[in-house]
C-alpha positions in Angstrom: 33.7 -10.1 35.0 36.3 -10.0 32.2 35.7 -6.3 31.7 36.0 -5.6 35.4 39.3 -7.6 35.6 40.6 -5.7 32.6 39.7 -2.4 34.2 41.3 -3.4 37.5 44.5 -4.3 35.7 44.5 -1.1 33.8 44.0 0.9 37.0 46.9 -0.8 38.8 49.3 0.0 35.8 48.1 3.6 35.7 48.6 3.8 39.5 52.1 2.6 39.3 52.9 5.0 36.5 51.2 7.9 38.3 53.0 7.5 41.7 56.4 7.6 40.0 55.7 10.7 37.8 53.0 13.0 39.1 50.9 13.7 42.2 49.4 10.4 43.1 46.0 11.5 44.2 45.2 13.7 41.2 46.5 11.1 38.7 44.5 8.4 40.3 41.3 10.5 40.1 41.9 11.2 36.4 42.7 7.5 35.7 39.5 6.5 37.6 37.4 8.9 35.5 38.9 7.7 32.2 38.6 4.1 33.3 34.9 4.5 34.1 34.4 6.3 30.7 36.1 3.4 28.9 34.1 0.8 30.9 30.8 2.6 30.1 31.7 2.6 26.4 32.3 -1.1 26.5 28.9 -1.6 28.1 27.2 0.4 25.3 29.0 -1.6 22.7 28.1 -4.9 24.3 24.3 -4.0 24.3 22.5 -6.4 22.0 19.5 -5.3 19.8 16.2 -5.9 21.5 12.7 -4.6 21.3 13.7 -2.1 24.1 16.3 -0.3 21.9 15.1 -0.6 18.3 14.1 2.6 16.5 10.9 3.8 18.3 9.5 5.0 15.0 9.5 1.3 13.9 7.7 0.3 17.1 5.0 3.0 16.6 4.3 2.1 12.9 1.2 0.1 12.3 -0.1 -1.7 9.2 -3.5 -3.2 9.9 -3.7 -5.2 6.6 -1.0 -7.4 8.0 -1.9 -6.7 11.7 -3.3 -8.7 14.6 -6.1 -10.4 12.8 -4.1 -11.7 9.8 -1.3 -12.7 12.2 -3.7 -14.9 14.1 -5.1 -16.2 10.8 -1.6 -17.4 9.8 -1.4 -19.3 13.2 -4.7 -21.0 12.5 -3.7 -21.8 9.0 -0.6 -23.6 10.4 -2.8 -25.4 12.9 -5.0 -26.7 10.1 -2.0 -27.8 8.1 -0.9 -30.0 11.1 -4.3 -31.1 12.1 -7.1 -30.5 9.5 -9.9 -31.4 11.9 -8.8 -29.3 14.9 -10.9 -26.2 14.1 -14.6 -25.6 13.3 -13.7 -24.8 9.6 -11.6 -26.6 7.0 -9.7 -23.6 5.6 -8.8 -20.0 6.3 -10.1 -17.5 3.7 -7.9 -14.4 3.4 -10.3 -11.6 2.6 -8.0 -9.1 4.3 -5.8 -8.0 1.4 -6.1 -7.3 -2.4 -4.1 -10.3 -3.4 -6.2 -11.8 -6.3 -4.1 -14.7 -7.4 -3.8 -16.0 -3.9 -7.6 -16.6 -4.1 -7.5 -18.3 -7.5 -7.5 -15.5 -10.1 -5.7 -16.6 -13.2 -2.9 -14.4 -14.6 -3.2 -12.9 -18.1 -1.7 -15.4 -20.6 0.1 -12.8 -22.6 1.9 -11.5 -19.6 3.1 -14.8 -18.4 4.1 -16.1 -21.8 6.3 -13.1 -22.5 7.9 -13.2 -19.1 8.7 -16.9 -19.4 10.7 -16.1 -22.6 12.6 -13.1 -21.3 13.5 -15.1 -18.2 14.8 -17.9 -20.4 15.7 -16.6 -23.8 16.8 -20.0 -25.2 13.1 -21.0 -25.2 12.5 -18.5 -28.1 13.5 -21.1 -30.6 11.7 -24.0 -28.8 8.3 -22.3 -28.7 8.1 -21.3 -32.3 4.6 -22.3 -33.4 3.5 -22.9 -29.8 3.4 -19.4 -28.4 1.6 -16.7 -30.4 3.8 -14.7 -32.7 3.2 -11.4 -30.9 4.4 -13.0 -27.7 7.7 -14.0 -29.3 8.0 -10.5 -30.9 7.5 -8.7 -27.6 9.9 -11.0 -25.8 12.6 -10.3 -28.4 12.0 -6.6 -28.0 12.4 -6.7 -24.3 15.4 -9.0 -24.4 17.2 -6.6 -26.7 16.5 -3.7 -24.3 18.7 -5.1 -21.5 21.9 -7.1 -21.2 19.9 -9.6 -19.0 16.9 -9.6 -16.7 19.5 -10.4 -14.0 21.4 -7.2 -14.6 20.7 -3.8 -13.0 18.9 -1.3 -15.2 18.9 2.5 -15.1 17.7 3.7 -11.7 14.5 5.1 -13.2 13.9 1.8 -15.1 14.3 0.4 -18.6 13.8 3.3 -21.1 11.8 1.2 -23.4 9.2 0.4 -20.7 9.1 4.1 -19.6 8.3 4.9 -23.2 5.5 2.4 -23.1 4.1 3.9 -19.8 4.3 7.4 -21.4 2.3 6.2 -24.4 -0.3 4.5 -22.1 -0.8 7.8 -20.2 -1.2 9.8 -23.4 -3.8 7.4 -24.8 -5.7 7.0 -21.5 -6.0 10.8 -21.0 -6.4 11.7 -24.6 -3.4 14.0 -24.8 -0.6 14.6 -27.3 2.1 11.9 -26.6 4.8 14.6 -26.9 3.4 16.2 -23.7 4.2 13.1 -21.6 7.9 12.9 -20.7 9.3 9.4 -20.2 12.1 11.1 -18.2 9.5 12.0 -15.5 8.5 8.4 -15.1 10.0 6.1 -12.5 9.5 2.3 -12.5 9.0 0.9 -9.0 8.6 -2.3 -7.0 4.8 -1.7 -6.8 3.1 1.6 -6.0 4.0 1.3 -2.3 7.7 1.8 -3.2 6.9 5.0 -5.0 4.7 6.3 -2.2 7.6 5.7 0.2 10.1 7.4 -2.1 8.0 10.6 -2.5 7.1 10.7 1.2 10.9 10.7 1.9 11.3 13.6 -0.4 8.4 15.5 1.2 8.5 14.9 4.9 11.3 16.6 6.7 10.4 15.9 10.3 7.7 16.2 12.9 6.8 19.7 11.8 5.5 18.4 8.4 2.1 16.9 7.8 0.3 15.3 4.9 -3.5 15.4 4.3 -4.7 11.8 4.1 -8.3 10.5 3.6 -10.0 8.7 6.5 -10.6 5.8 6.1 -7.1 5.5 4.5 -4.9 2.7 3.2 -2.6 2.3 6.2 0.6 2.5 4.1 0.3 6.3 4.4 0.1 6.4 8.2 2.9 3.8 8.5 5.2 5.6 6.2 4.5 9.0 7.9 5.2 7.4 11.3 8.5 6.0 10.1 9.6 9.4 8.7 8.6 11.1 12.0 6.0 13.1 10.2 2.3 13.8 10.9 -1.0 12.9 9.3 -3.7 15.5 8.9 -6.9 13.4 8.4 -9.8 14.6 6.3 -12.9 12.4 6.5 -14.7 10.9 3.6 -18.5 11.2 3.7 -20.0 7.8 4.2 -23.5 9.2 3.6 -22.5 10.3 0.1 -20.8 7.1 -1.2 -17.6 8.0 0.6 -17.2 11.2 -1.3 -14.7 14.0 -0.6 -15.4 17.7 -0.4 -13.0 20.6 -0.6 -14.7 22.1 2.6 -13.6 19.0 4.6 -10.1 19.1 3.2 -9.8 22.8 4.0 -11.0 22.1 7.6 -8.3 19.6 8.1 -5.6 21.8 6.5 -6.6 24.7 8.7 -6.6 22.5 11.8 -3.1 21.2 11.0 -1.7 24.7 10.4 -3.3 25.9 13.6 -1.2 23.3 15.4 1.9 24.7 13.7 2.3 22.0 11.0 3.7 22.7 7.6 1.2 20.8 5.4 3.1 19.4 2.4 0.8 17.3 0.3 -2.8 16.0 -0.3 -3.2 12.3 -0.8 -6.2 11.2 -2.9 -6.9 7.4 -3.4 -9.1 7.1 -6.5 -10.8 4.6 -6.8 -10.8 4.4 -3.0 -9.2 1.9 -0.6 -10.8 0.7 1.6 -14.0 2.5 0.7 -14.4 1.7 -3.0 -15.6 5.0 -4.3 -14.8 6.4 -7.8 -14.5 10.2 -7.7 -16.3 12.3 -10.3 -14.2 14.4 -12.6 -15.6 17.6 -11.0 -14.3 16.6 -7.6 -10.8 15.8 -9.0 -10.7 19.2 -10.7 -11.7 21.1 -7.5 -9.1 19.2 -5.5 -6.4 20.1 -8.0 -7.4 23.8 -7.8 -7.3 23.6 -4.0 -3.8 22.2 -4.0 -2.6 25.0 -6.4 -4.1 27.7 -4.2 -2.6 26.2 -1.0 0.8 25.2 -2.4 0.3 21.4 -1.9 1.7 18.5 -3.8 -1.2 16.3 -5.1 -0.4 12.6 -4.5 -2.8 10.6 -6.6 -3.0 6.9 -5.8 -4.5 5.4 -8.9 -3.8 1.7 -8.6 -7.4 0.7 -9.0 -8.1 2.7 -12.2 -9.1 -0.4 -14.1 -11.5 -1.5 -11.3 -14.6 0.7 -11.9 -18.0 -1.0 -12.0 -21.5 -0.4 -13.4 -22.8 3.1 -13.4 -20.1 4.6 -11.2 -18.2 7.7 -12.4 -15.5 6.5 -14.9 -11.9 6.8 -13.7 -10.5 10.3 -14.2 -6.9 10.8 -13.5 -5.3 13.7 -11.6 -3.1 14.3 -14.7 -6.1 14.7 -16.9 -7.7 17.1 -14.4 -4.6 19.3 -14.6 -4.7 19.3 -18.4 -8.4 20.0 -18.6 -8.1 22.9 -16.1 -5.5 24.6 -18.3 -4.4 27.9 -16.7 -6.5 27.3 -13.6 -4.0 24.5 -12.7 -0.9 26.5 -13.5 1.8 25.6 -11.0 0.2 22.3 -10.1 2.6 19.6 -8.8 1.2 16.1 -9.2 2.6 12.6 -8.5 0.6 9.7 -9.9 1.1 6.1 -8.8 0.1 2.9 -10.6 0.7 -0.8 -10.0 0.5 -4.2 -11.7 -0.9 -5.7 -8.5 -4.5 -4.6 -9.0 -6.9 -4.0 -11.9 -7.3 -7.3 -13.7 -3.6 -8.1 -13.8 -3.4 -9.0 -10.1 0.4 -9.6 -10.3 1.1 -8.7 -6.7 4.1 -10.9 -6.3 5.9 -9.6 -9.3 6.1 -6.1 -7.6 5.9 -3.7 -10.5 4.5 -0.2 -11.0 5.4 3.3 -11.7 5.0 6.9 -10.6 5.0 10.0 -12.8 6.1 13.5 -11.8 4.2 16.5 -13.2 5.1 20.1 -12.6 8.3 19.7 -10.6 11.5 21.7 -11.0 14.4 19.8 -12.6 16.4 20.3 -9.3 13.7 18.4 -7.4 13.6 15.6 -10.0 17.4 15.3 -9.6 16.9 14.6 -5.9 14.2 12.1 -6.6 16.5 10.3 -9.1 19.3 10.3 -6.5 17.0 8.8 -3.9 15.8 5.9 -6.1 19.4 5.3 -7.3 20.3 4.4 -3.7 18.5 1.1 -4.3 20.0 0.9 -7.8 16.8 -0.1 -9.6 13.4 -1.8 -9.2 13.3 -5.5 -10.0 13.6 -6.1 -13.8 10.8 -8.8 -14.3 8.5 -6.4 -12.5 9.5 -3.6 -14.9 8.7 -5.7 -17.9 5.4 -6.8 -16.3 4.6 -3.1 -16.0 5.3 -2.7 -19.7 2.9 -5.6 -20.5 0.2 -4.0 -18.4 0.3 -0.7 -20.1 1.0 -2.0 -23.6 -1.2 -5.1 -24.0 -1.9 -6.9 -27.3 -3.4 -4.5 -29.9 -6.5 -5.2 -32.0 -5.6 -7.4 -34.9 -2.6 -9.0 -33.1 -2.5 -12.8 -32.5 -3.1 -12.6 -28.7 -5.7 -9.8 -28.7 -8.8 -11.9 -28.7 -7.6 -14.1 -25.8 -6.4 -11.0 -23.9 -9.8 -9.3 -24.2 -11.7 -12.5 -23.2 -9.5 -12.9 -20.0 -9.7 -9.3 -19.1 -13.5 -9.0 -19.4 -14.0 -12.3 -17.6 -12.0 -11.1 -14.6 -13.6 -7.7 -14.4 -17.1 -9.1 -15.0 -16.6 -11.7 -12.2 -15.3 -9.0 -9.8 -18.4 -6.9 -10.4 -20.8 -9.9 -9.9 -19.0 -10.9 -6.7 -19.1 -7.3 -5.3 -22.8 -7.2 -5.9 -23.4 -10.5 -4.2 -21.4 -9.7 -1.2 -23.1 -6.3 -0.9 -26.5 -8.0 -1.2 -25.8 -10.4 1.7 -24.3 -7.6 3.9 -27.3 -5.4 3.4 -29.6 -8.2 4.6 -27.9 -8.6 7.9 -29.1 -6.8 11.0 -26.8 -4.1 12.3 -24.9 -3.6 9.0 -25.1 -0.8 6.5 -22.9 -0.7 3.5 -22.2 1.5 0.4 -21.9 -0.1 -3.0 -18.4 -0.7 -4.4 -18.0 1.7 -7.3 -14.5 0.6 -7.8 -11.4 -1.2 -6.3 -11.7 -4.6 -4.7 -13.3 -3.9 -1.3 -16.5 -3.3 0.6 -16.3 -1.3 3.9 -19.5 -2.0 5.8 -20.4 -0.2 9.0 -21.2 -2.3 12.1 -23.9 -1.0 14.4 -22.9 -3.0 17.4 -24.9 -3.5 20.6 -23.6 -1.7 23.7 -22.9 -5.1 25.3 -20.6 -6.0 22.4 -18.8 -2.6 22.7 -18.4 -3.1 26.4 -17.1 -6.7 26.0 -14.5 -5.4 23.5 -13.5 -2.7 26.0 -13.1 -5.3 28.7 -10.9 -7.3 26.4 -8.7 -4.3 25.6 -9.8 -4.3 21.9 -11.4 -1.8 19.6 -15.0 -3.0 19.1 -14.5 -3.8 15.4 -11.3 -5.6 16.1 -13.1 -7.7 18.7 -15.7 -8.6 16.1 -13.2 -9.5 13.4 -11.2 -11.7 15.8 -14.3 -13.6 16.8 -15.3 -13.9 13.2 -11.9 -15.4 12.4 -12.0 -17.9 15.3 -15.5 -19.1 14.4 -15.4 -19.2 10.6 -11.8 -18.8 9.3 -12.8 -15.6 7.4 -10.1 -12.9 7.6 -11.2 -9.3 7.3 -9.6 -6.1 8.6 -11.1 -3.9 11.4 -12.0 -0.4 10.3 -10.1 0.9 13.3 -6.9 0.0 11.3 -7.9 2.4 8.5 -9.2 5.3 10.6 -12.8 6.2 10.9 -15.2 8.7 12.5 -15.1 8.3 16.3 -17.9 6.1 17.6 -18.3 4.2 14.3 -17.1 0.7 13.6 -16.4 -1.0 10.3 -14.5 -3.8 8.6 -12.9 -4.1 5.2 -13.5 -7.2 3.1 -12.4 -8.0 -0.4 -14.7 -9.7 -2.8 -11.9 -11.8 -4.2 -12.9 -15.4 -3.3 -13.8 -17.4 -6.4 -17.4 -17.2 -7.6 -17.7 -20.9 -6.8 -16.9 -20.2 -3.1 -18.6 -16.9 -2.6 -21.9 -18.3 -1.4 -20.3 -20.5 1.2 -18.1 -17.6 2.4 -21.1 -15.4 2.8 -23.1 -18.1 4.5 -20.4 -18.4 7.1 -20.3 -14.7 7.6 -24.1 -14.3 7.9 -24.4 -17.2 10.4 -21.6 -15.8 12.6 -23.0 -12.2 12.5 -26.5 -13.3 13.5 -25.1 -15.4 16.4 -22.8 -12.5 17.5 -25.7 -10.0 17.5 -27.9 -12.4 19.4 -25.1 -13.1 21.9 -24.6 -9.4 22.7 -28.3 -8.4 22.2 -29.1 -5.1 23.7 -29.4 -1.5 22.8 -27.5 -0.4 19.7 
């Protein structure tokens, strides 16, 4: 009403002025048009932000790991907090995300001891004789590298830590340290931040596409959607331990190009998430050669490189593949991502990691540096935690024995738990599952009765989402539907971690097994 009154007052004043100076009718027409324009502008300005006018790319982005099932799990968790006897279970077990310390994994002592000192330098004198000498020595080194952990660093990160990352890469891949440039390393808030940065550099709009494995970690689909780009899915072979073939990647590339897409990069997740495979060296080399031939950037997600189990192919980095190929990889462009969140560190909340550029022109690197500088720098405690991951206590140092014992205990326990979860899953009717060669997940296939699939359809759900929601409501176990990761049409899966403590794993699997048998009996019929 106020806007209308203001417009009426303005119109009357313009009318009075117009009748005394120019032709009344023409002036009134012009004043009416201008008045309506001004009023319309006021209406636009007055519009509040609502779900109807937020960026549609945000609305379209999906991230299943924190999607419908985990959201419902949080509601149930809150219900239990208020009334512990209100549900048929006493706690919610979050097997939906690789968040080890949330399920009881202990942090590495050396990491936390050094971080405690750099966060509070006056403790250096107080802990003399209490903390190991190499902890104090490392803390002093880090404290001297920055004005304060509360101060911004260089946008690429603390030079000292980037030097440590470069030395780690050289030692891991068996190359001359002089060939690894710390200036090509960027410290990040976890690997996800690096993926988003490089995706922004690569994806120019809806005409661009990125080759992504299916099933995939949904970060890649979410970021692509936000940037208005496209995914070109290539399917992993479930019958061959979730392996990848150049033939399948080429099929996807050709299909995308046929649709008019400019394919910019190939994403490889090794070890795999959600599928847990560890790719052989030969596969990595063939994929690098494919990218060179097709002019694609190789984006290598290597955050689970410490999580390889048993007789699986050992981790083989994309960078090492390029070095080993020599002239065959001439012109290769590789971005490698790593994180402190996985492996045996499990420091998800500290948000640390890095990416390394290999084979890029200086002008491109300048643009990447400009982009990361917009957010000034990654968090400083996370930067130092990254340094502690890549430069742990050396043999002969005071903390080395404790470090090795903690590392081996965590990795050994993860392997035992993965085997136990796999054993139980393989005993259940209507479930098939590949072994976890690496990472922290199993990705079993559900062979559901037609009645269950139809019930899911009636409920407006994907069949595996229907299963996972009912599992949650009955048992408190939180797993992620395979439909959130992408899968071959007509198949159904779920992803589960094997992170619950060993003391709890039997009860967790008992609950899952009992539910699954009841579910299959309830919807019994043709598979």
